[in-house]
PAKE-294782 format. One record per residue: residue in three letters; x, y, z of N, C-alpha, C, O in turn. Coordinates in Angstrom, 2 decimals, padded with zeros to 5 digits, always signed. Layout:
N
  type      npx      npy      npz     capx     capy     capz      cpx      cpy      cpz      opx      opy      opz
   ALA        X        Y        Z        X        Y        Z        X        Y        Z        X        Y        Z
...
//
This chain:
68
  type      npx      npy      npz     capx     capy     capz      cpx      cpy      cpz      opx      opy      opz
   UNK  -012.93  +024.03  -017.56  -012.68  +023.55  -016.21  -011.63  +022.45  -016.27  -011.67  +021.59  -017.15
   UNK  -010.74  +022.48  -015.34  -009.66  +021.51  -015.27  -010.00  +020.46  -014.22  -010.29  +020.80  -013.07
   UNK  -009.96  +019.20  -014.60  -010.23  +018.11  -013.65  -008.92  +017.61  -013.07  -007.95  +017.38  -013.80
   UNK  -008.90  +017.46  -011.78  -007.70  +016.97  -011.10  -008.00  +015.58  -010.57  -008.98  +015.36  -009.87
   UNK  -007.13  +014.64  -010.93  -007.29  +013.27  -010.45  -006.33  +013.05  -009.31  -005.12  +013.24  -009.46
   UNK  -006.85  +012.66  -008.20  -006.02  +012.41  -007.03  -005.85  +010.92  -006.87  -006.83  +010.17  -006.85
   UNK  -004.61  +010.48  -006.76  -004.34  +009.06  -006.57  -004.64  +008.72  -005.11  -004.11  +009.35  -004.19
   UNK  -005.47  +007.72  -004.92  -005.86  +007.31  -003.58  -005.33  +005.91  -003.33  -005.52  +005.01  -004.14
   UNK  -004.67  +005.74  -002.21  -004.20  +004.42  -001.83  -004.71  +004.11  -000.42  -004.94  +005.01  +000.39
   UNK  -004.88  +002.83  -000.16  -005.24  +002.38  +001.18  -004.06  +001.59  +001.72  -003.47  +000.77  +001.01
   UNK  -003.71  +001.82  +002.96  -002.55  +001.18  +003.57  -003.03  +000.14  +004.58  -003.94  +000.39  +005.37
   UNK  -002.40  -001.03  +004.53  -002.72  -002.12  +005.44  -001.43  -002.73  +005.96  -000.36  -002.52  +005.39
   UNK  -001.55  -003.46  +007.03  -000.48  -004.34  +007.47  -001.07  -005.75  +007.43  -002.18  -005.98  +007.91
   UNK  -000.33  -006.68  +006.86  -000.75  -008.08  +006.85  -000.20  -008.70  +008.11  +001.00  -008.95  +008.22
   UNK  -001.07  -008.95  +009.06  -000.64  -009.48  +010.36  -000.04  -010.88  +010.23  +000.80  -011.26  +011.05
   UNK  -000.45  -011.63  +009.22  +000.07  -012.99  +009.04  +001.54  -012.96  +008.61  +002.35  -013.72  +009.13
   UNK  +001.88  -012.07  +007.66  +003.25  -012.03  +007.15  +004.07  -010.87  +007.72  +005.28  -010.79  +007.48
   UNK  +003.42  -009.98  +008.46  +004.04  -008.79  +009.04  +004.67  -007.91  +007.95  +005.79  -007.43  +008.10
   UNK  +003.92  -007.71  +006.85  +004.35  -006.89  +005.73  +003.38  -005.72  +005.55  +002.19  -005.83  +005.84
   UNK  +003.91  -004.59  +005.06  +003.06  -003.49  +004.64  +002.41  -003.86  +003.32  +003.07  -004.40  +002.43
   UNK  +001.12  -003.58  +003.18  +000.39  -003.85  +001.94  -000.36  -002.58  +001.57  -000.95  -001.92  +002.43
   UNK  -000.35  -002.25  +000.28  -001.03  -001.06  -000.21  -001.97  -001.46  -001.34  -001.62  -002.27  -002.19
   UNK  -003.19  -000.87  -001.34  -004.11  -001.03  -002.46  -004.12  +000.29  -003.21  -004.43  +001.33  -002.64
   UNK  -003.78  +000.25  -004.50  -003.70  +001.47  -005.28  -005.08  +001.88  -005.80  -006.08  +001.21  -005.55
   UNK  -005.12  +002.99  -006.53  -006.38  +003.55  -007.02  -007.10  +002.60  -007.98  -008.32  +002.67  -008.12
   UNK  -006.36  +001.73  -008.65  -006.96  +000.76  -009.58  -007.42  -000.51  -008.87  -008.00  -001.39  -009.51
   UNK  -007.18  -000.62  -007.57  -007.60  -001.80  -006.81  -006.56  -002.89  -006.73  -006.83  -003.98  -006.21
   UNK  -005.35  -002.63  -007.23  -004.27  -003.61  -007.17  -003.61  -003.57  -005.79  -003.47  -002.51  -005.19
   UNK  -003.20  -004.73  -005.30  -002.52  -004.82  -004.01  -001.02  -004.98  -004.24  -000.59  -005.65  -005.18
   UNK  -000.24  -004.36  -003.37  +001.22  -004.40  -003.45  +001.81  -004.61  -002.07  +001.32  -004.05  -001.08
   UNK  +002.87  -005.43  -001.99  +003.65  -005.56  -000.75  +004.77  -004.53  -000.85  +005.42  -004.40  -001.89
   UNK  +005.00  -003.81  +000.25  +006.08  -002.84  +000.28  +007.20  -003.40  +001.14  +007.03  -003.57  +002.35
   UNK  +008.34  -003.69  +000.53  +009.46  -004.25  +001.30  +010.13  -003.19  +002.17  +009.89  -001.99  +002.00
   UNK  +010.94  -003.62  +003.09  +011.69  -002.72  +003.98  +012.96  -002.27  +003.28  +014.04  -002.81  +003.52
   UNK  +012.82  -001.29  +002.40  +013.95  -000.73  +001.66  +013.93  +000.78  +001.83  +013.04  +001.32  +002.49
   UNK  +014.90  +001.46  +001.22  +014.95  +002.92  +001.30  +013.81  +003.58  +000.53  +013.41  +004.69  +000.88
   UNK  +013.30  +002.92  -000.50  +012.20  +003.47  -001.29  +011.17  +002.36  -001.56  +011.14  +001.80  -002.65
   UNK  +010.35  +002.03  -000.56  +009.45  +000.89  -000.66  +008.48  +000.96  -001.84  +008.20  -000.08  -002.45
   UNK  +007.96  +002.14  -002.19  +006.98  +002.22  -003.28  +007.63  +001.84  -004.61  +007.00  +001.16  -005.42
   UNK  +008.85  +002.26  -004.84  +009.55  +001.92  -006.07  +009.90  +000.43  -006.12  +010.01  -000.14  -007.21
   UNK  +010.07  -000.19  -004.97  +010.46  -001.61  -004.89  +009.27  -002.53  -004.63  +009.47  -003.70  -004.29
   UNK  +008.05  -002.02  -004.79  +006.85  -002.81  -004.46  +006.75  -004.08  -005.31  +007.29  -004.17  -006.41
   UNK  +006.05  -005.07  -004.73  +005.84  -006.36  -005.38  +004.36  -006.65  -005.39  +003.65  -006.35  -004.43
   UNK  +003.89  -007.24  -006.46  +002.47  -007.58  -006.59  +002.04  -008.52  -005.46  +002.81  -009.38  -005.02
   UNK  +000.81  -008.35  -005.00  +000.28  -009.16  -003.89  -001.16  -009.53  -004.20  -001.96  -008.69  -004.62
   UNK  -001.48  -010.77  -003.99  -002.86  -011.25  -004.12  -003.30  -011.77  -002.77  -002.80  -012.79  -002.31
   UNK  -004.25  -011.08  -002.11  -004.72  -011.55  -000.80  -005.31  -012.95  -000.91  -006.03  -013.26  -001.86
   UNK  -005.00  -013.77  +000.07  -005.56  -015.12  +000.12  -006.22  -015.32  +001.47  -006.34  -014.38  +002.26
   UNK  -006.65  -016.54  +001.75  -007.36  -016.82  +003.01  -006.50  -016.61  +004.24  -007.02  -016.32  +005.32
   UNK  -005.17  -016.75  +004.10  -004.28  -016.58  +005.25  -003.98  -015.11  +005.55  -003.53  -014.79  +006.65
   UNK  -004.21  -014.24  +004.60  -003.91  -012.81  +004.79  -004.83  -012.22  +005.85  -006.04  -012.47  +005.85
   UNK  -004.24  -011.44  +006.75  -005.00  -010.75  +007.80  -004.72  -009.26  +007.66  -003.93  -008.69  +008.40
   UNK  -005.39  -008.62  +006.69  -005.15  -007.21  +006.43  -005.86  -006.33  +007.44  -007.08  -006.41  +007.62
   UNK  -005.08  -005.49  +008.08  -005.62  -004.53  +009.05  -005.32  -003.12  +008.52  -004.18  -002.80  +008.21
   UNK  -006.35  -002.31  +008.43  -006.21  -000.95  +007.93  -005.27  -000.13  +008.82  -005.29  -000.26  +010.05
   UNK  -004.47  +000.72  +008.19  -003.49  +001.55  +008.89  -003.79  +003.01  +008.55  -004.15  +003.29  +007.40
   UNK  -003.66  +003.95  +009.49  -003.92  +005.36  +009.21  -003.05  +005.90  +008.08  -001.91  +005.47  +007.89
   UNK  -003.60  +006.84  +007.33  -002.94  +007.40  +006.17  -001.67  +008.18  +006.44  -000.89  +008.40  +005.51
   UNK  -001.43  +008.60  +007.68  -000.22  +009.38  +007.93  +001.06  +008.55  +007.78  +002.16  +009.11  +007.80
   UNK  +000.93  +007.24  +007.61  +002.10  +006.39  +007.36  +002.57  +006.50  +005.92  +003.66  +006.01  +005.60
   UNK  +001.80  +007.13  +005.04  +002.15  +007.20  +003.61  +003.51  +007.84  +003.38  +004.23  +007.43  +002.47
   UNK  +003.89  +008.83  +004.18  +005.18  +009.50  +004.01  +006.33  +008.59  +004.41  +007.38  +008.60  +003.77
   UNK  +006.14  +007.83  +005.45  +007.16  +006.89  +005.91  +007.42  +005.81  +004.86  +008.53  +005.31  +004.73
   UNK  +006.37  +005.46  +004.10  +006.47  +004.40  +003.11  +006.77  +004.92  +001.70  +006.78  +004.16  +000.74
   UNK  +007.02  +006.24  +001.59  +007.35  +006.88  +000.32  +006.24  +006.69  -000.73  +006.53  +006.50  -001.91
   UNK  +004.99  +006.74  -000.29  +003.87  +006.59  -001.22  +003.63  +007.88  -001.97  +003.89  +008.96  -001.44
   UNK  +003.14  +007.79  -003.20  +002.87  +009.02  -003.95  +001.77  +009.83  -003.27  +000.90  +009.26  -002.61
   UNK  +001.81  +011.16  -003.42  +000.79  +012.00  -002.76  -000.60  +011.80  -003.32  -001.55  +012.44  -002.87
//
């Protein structure tokens, strides 16, 4: 039997900084900048008390060039 691992990400918007934020399958948070390929240009992010993360529907993943 072949096991398939699907990469799961959660998409958020940080209302405080008005940035896209993604949590990857390992639980790491990333800021996605406004570039042509945001996932490739991602920057590490550590949520703090000022962060206001609001969950965003998954259909935005294509707009943000997130892996399938």
